[in-house]
Biotite code that builds the C-alpha atoms (Angstrom):
import biotite.structure as struc

atoms = struc.array([
    struc.Atom([0.238, 11.634, 1.075], chain_id="A", res_id=1, res_name="MET", atom_name="CA", element="C"),
    struc.Atom([0.420, 12.008, -2.726], chain_id="A", res_id=2, res_name="ARG", atom_name="CA", element="C"),
    struc.Atom([1.886, 8.387, -2.824], chain_id="A", res_id=3, res_name="ASP", atom_name="CA", element="C"),
    struc.Atom([-1.238, 7.122, -1.076], chain_id="A", res_id=4, res_name="ALA", atom_name="CA", element="C"),
    struc.Atom([-3.424, 8.828, -3.641], chain_id="A", res_id=5, res_name="SER", atom_name="CA", element="C"),
    struc.Atom([-1.429, 7.391, -6.537], chain_id="A", res_id=6, res_name="THR", atom_name="CA", element="C"),
    struc.Atom([-1.754, 3.905, -5.172], chain_id="A", res_id=7, res_name="LEU", atom_name="CA", element="C"),
    struc.Atom([-5.505, 4.059, -4.670], chain_id="A", res_id=8, res_name="LEU", atom_name="CA", element="C"),
    struc.Atom([-5.927, 5.439, -8.199], chain_id="A", res_id=9, res_name="VAL", atom_name="CA", element="C"),
    struc.Atom([-3.910, 2.507, -9.667], chain_id="A", res_id=10, res_name="ASN", atom_name="CA", element="C"),
    struc.Atom([-6.118, 0.174, -7.616], chain_id="A", res_id=11, res_name="MET", atom_name="CA", element="C"),
    struc.Atom([-9.298, 1.849, -8.609], chain_id="A", res_id=12, res_name="ALA", atom_name="CA", element="C"),
    struc.Atom([-8.448, 1.799, -12.301], chain_id="A", res_id=13, res_name="GLU", atom_name="CA", element="C"),
    struc.Atom([-7.088, -1.655, -12.765], chain_id="A", res_id=14, res_name="SER", atom_name="CA", element="C"),
    struc.Atom([-9.192, -4.555, -11.417], chain_id="A", res_id=15, res_name="LYS", atom_name="CA", element="C"),
    struc.Atom([-6.406, -6.863, -12.549], chain_id="A", res_id=16, res_name="LYS", atom_name="CA", element="C"),
    struc.Atom([-3.877, -5.035, -10.437], chain_id="A", res_id=17, res_name="PHE", atom_name="CA", element="C"),
    struc.Atom([-6.197, -4.963, -7.432], chain_id="A", res_id=18, res_name="SER", atom_name="CA", element="C"),
    struc.Atom([-6.933, -8.689, -7.632], chain_id="A", res_id=19, res_name="TYR", atom_name="CA", element="C"),
    struc.Atom([-3.227, -9.695, -8.126], chain_id="A", res_id=20, res_name="GLU", atom_name="CA", element="C"),
    struc.Atom([-2.263, -7.351, -5.123], chain_id="A", res_id=21, res_name="LEU", atom_name="CA", element="C"),
    struc.Atom([-4.962, -8.992, -3.001], chain_id="A", res_id=22, res_name="MET", atom_name="CA", element="C"),
    struc.Atom([-3.983, -12.418, -3.983], chain_id="A", res_id=23, res_name="SER", atom_name="CA", element="C"),
    struc.Atom([-0.340, -11.979, -3.207], chain_id="A", res_id=24, res_name="ALA", atom_name="CA", element="C"),
    struc.Atom([-1.182, -10.459, 0.217], chain_id="A", res_id=25, res_name="ALA", atom_name="CA", element="C"),
    struc.Atom([-3.504, -13.421, 1.052], chain_id="A", res_id=26, res_name="GLN", atom_name="CA", element="C"),
    struc.Atom([-0.605, -15.767, 0.152], chain_id="A", res_id=27, res_name="GLN", atom_name="CA", element="C"),
    struc.Atom([1.713, -13.715, 2.463], chain_id="A", res_id=28, res_name="SER", atom_name="CA", element="C"),
    struc.Atom([4.050, -12.838, -0.429], chain_id="A", res_id=29, res_name="LYS", atom_name="CA", element="C"),
    struc.Atom([5.316, -9.684, 1.102], chain_id="A", res_id=30, res_name="LYS", atom_name="CA", element="C"),
    struc.Atom([8.063, -9.017, -1.399], chain_id="A", res_id=31, res_name="ARG", atom_name="CA", element="C"),
    struc.Atom([5.659, -9.369, -4.164], chain_id="A", res_id=32, res_name="GLU", atom_name="CA", element="C"),
    struc.Atom([3.021, -7.093, -2.580], chain_id="A", res_id=33, res_name="VAL", atom_name="CA", element="C"),
    struc.Atom([5.964, -4.456, -2.135], chain_id="A", res_id=34, res_name="GLU", atom_name="CA", element="C"),
    struc.Atom([7.061, -4.850, -5.657], chain_id="A", res_id=35, res_name="ARG", atom_name="CA", element="C"),
    struc.Atom([3.578, -4.388, -6.925], chain_id="A", res_id=36, res_name="MET", atom_name="CA", element="C"),
    struc.Atom([3.097, -1.265, -4.804], chain_id="A", res_id=37, res_name="ILE", atom_name="CA", element="C"),
    struc.Atom([6.400, 0.142, -5.975], chain_id="A", res_id=38, res_name="LYS", atom_name="CA", element="C"),
    struc.Atom([5.339, -0.495, -9.606], chain_id="A", res_id=39, res_name="SER", atom_name="CA", element="C"),
    struc.Atom([2.726, 2.178, -9.282], chain_id="A", res_id=40, res_name="THR", atom_name="CA", element="C"),
    struc.Atom([5.468, 4.813, -9.330], chain_id="A", res_id=41, res_name="GLY", atom_name="CA", element="C"),
    struc.Atom([5.170, 5.913, -5.727], chain_id="A", res_id=42, res_name="ILE", atom_name="CA", element="C"),
    struc.Atom([8.370, 7.109, -4.004], chain_id="A", res_id=43, res_name="SER", atom_name="CA", element="C"),
    struc.Atom([7.780, 5.877, -0.556], chain_id="A", res_id=44, res_name="GLN", atom_name="CA", element="C"),
    struc.Atom([6.742, 2.247, 0.093], chain_id="A", res_id=45, res_name="ILE", atom_name="CA", element="C"),
    struc.Atom([4.317, 2.068, 3.023], chain_id="A", res_id=46, res_name="PRO", atom_name="CA", element="C"),
    struc.Atom([4.559, -0.531, 5.824], chain_id="A", res_id=47, res_name="SER", atom_name="CA", element="C"),
    struc.Atom([2.392, -3.398, 4.846], chain_id="A", res_id=48, res_name="VAL", atom_name="CA", element="C"),
    struc.Atom([0.527, -5.884, 7.040], chain_id="A", res_id=49, res_name="SER", atom_name="CA", element="C"),
    struc.Atom([-2.266, -8.322, 6.402], chain_id="A", res_id=50, res_name="TYR", atom_name="CA", element="C"),
    struc.Atom([-5.153, -9.709, 8.247], chain_id="A", res_id=51, res_name="THR", atom_name="CA", element="C"),
    struc.Atom([-7.695, -12.354, 7.311], chain_id="A", res_id=52, res_name="PRO", atom_name="CA", element="C"),
    struc.Atom([-10.032, -9.463, 6.347], chain_id="A", res_id=53, res_name="ASP", atom_name="CA", element="C"),
    struc.Atom([-7.750, -7.261, 4.414], chain_id="A", res_id=54, res_name="GLY", atom_name="CA", element="C"),
    struc.Atom([-4.640, -5.249, 3.788], chain_id="A", res_id=55, res_name="LEU", atom_name="CA", element="C"),
    struc.Atom([-3.276, -2.390, 5.890], chain_id="A", res_id=56, res_name="SER", atom_name="CA", element="C"),
    struc.Atom([-0.847, 0.258, 4.370], chain_id="A", res_id=57, res_name="LEU", atom_name="CA", element="C"),
    struc.Atom([0.858, 2.636, 6.716], chain_id="A", res_id=58, res_name="HIS", atom_name="CA", element="C"),
    struc.Atom([2.401, 5.750, 5.115], chain_id="A", res_id=59, res_name="PHE", atom_name="CA", element="C"),
    struc.Atom([4.625, 8.105, 7.128], chain_id="A", res_id=60, res_name="GLU", atom_name="CA", element="C"),
    struc.Atom([5.760, 11.577, 6.049], chain_id="A", res_id=61, res_name="SER", atom_name="CA", element="C"),
    struc.Atom([9.432, 12.027, 5.494], chain_id="A", res_id=62, res_name="ASP", atom_name="CA", element="C"),
    struc.Atom([11.311, 12.538, 8.710], chain_id="A", res_id=63, res_name="LYS", atom_name="CA", element="C"),
    struc.Atom([13.083, 15.939, 8.470], chain_id="A", res_id=64, res_name="GLU", atom_name="CA", element="C"),
    struc.Atom([15.172, 17.129, 11.417], chain_id="A", res_id=65, res_name="GLU", atom_name="CA", element="C"),
    struc.Atom([13.654, 14.217, 13.606], chain_id="A", res_id=66, res_name="ASN", atom_name="CA", element="C"),
    struc.Atom([10.225, 15.694, 13.282], chain_id="A", res_id=67, res_name="MET", atom_name="CA", element="C"),
    struc.Atom([7.290, 13.647, 12.305], chain_id="A", res_id=68, res_name="LYS", atom_name="CA", element="C"),
    struc.Atom([4.645, 15.356, 10.420], chain_id="A", res_id=69, res_name="CYS", atom_name="CA", element="C"),
    struc.Atom([1.876, 12.987, 9.668], chain_id="A", res_id=70, res_name="CYS", atom_name="CA", element="C"),
    struc.Atom([0.807, 9.466, 9.146], chain_id="A", res_id=71, res_name="ASP", atom_name="CA", element="C"),
    struc.Atom([-1.784, 7.892, 6.976], chain_id="A", res_id=72, res_name="LEU", atom_name="CA", element="C"),
    struc.Atom([-3.120, 4.291, 7.400], chain_id="A", res_id=73, res_name="THR", atom_name="CA", element="C"),
    struc.Atom([-5.276, 2.768, 4.703], chain_id="A", res_id=74, res_name="LEU", atom_name="CA", element="C"),
    struc.Atom([-7.174, -0.333, 5.560], chain_id="A", res_id=75, res_name="LYS", atom_name="CA", element="C"),
    struc.Atom([-8.607, -2.197, 2.547], chain_id="A", res_id=76, res_name="LEU", atom_name="CA", element="C"),
    struc.Atom([-11.025, -5.008, 3.119], chain_id="A", res_id=77, res_name="ARG", atom_name="CA", element="C"),
    struc.Atom([-11.121, -8.080, 0.946], chain_id="A", res_id=78, res_name="TRP", atom_name="CA", element="C"),
    struc.Atom([-14.423, -8.534, -1.150], chain_id="A", res_id=79, res_name="MET", atom_name="CA", element="C"),
])
């Protein structure tokens, strides 16, 4: 879940990054969105989906021994 926190800090601290991420998502540029998310330094890239209202990022814990620990879904609304 540290990755989700790192991503949110990057978005909060850089208006430019957030705007460019939103813009790429609105244009359905999935590879660009994933590249930008990875550029924040996180180790696990979340699954990404878009809606007309926003961006949804789904983080899953590493799957050790076929056990799933936890999930986190962030839903970010366009402003």
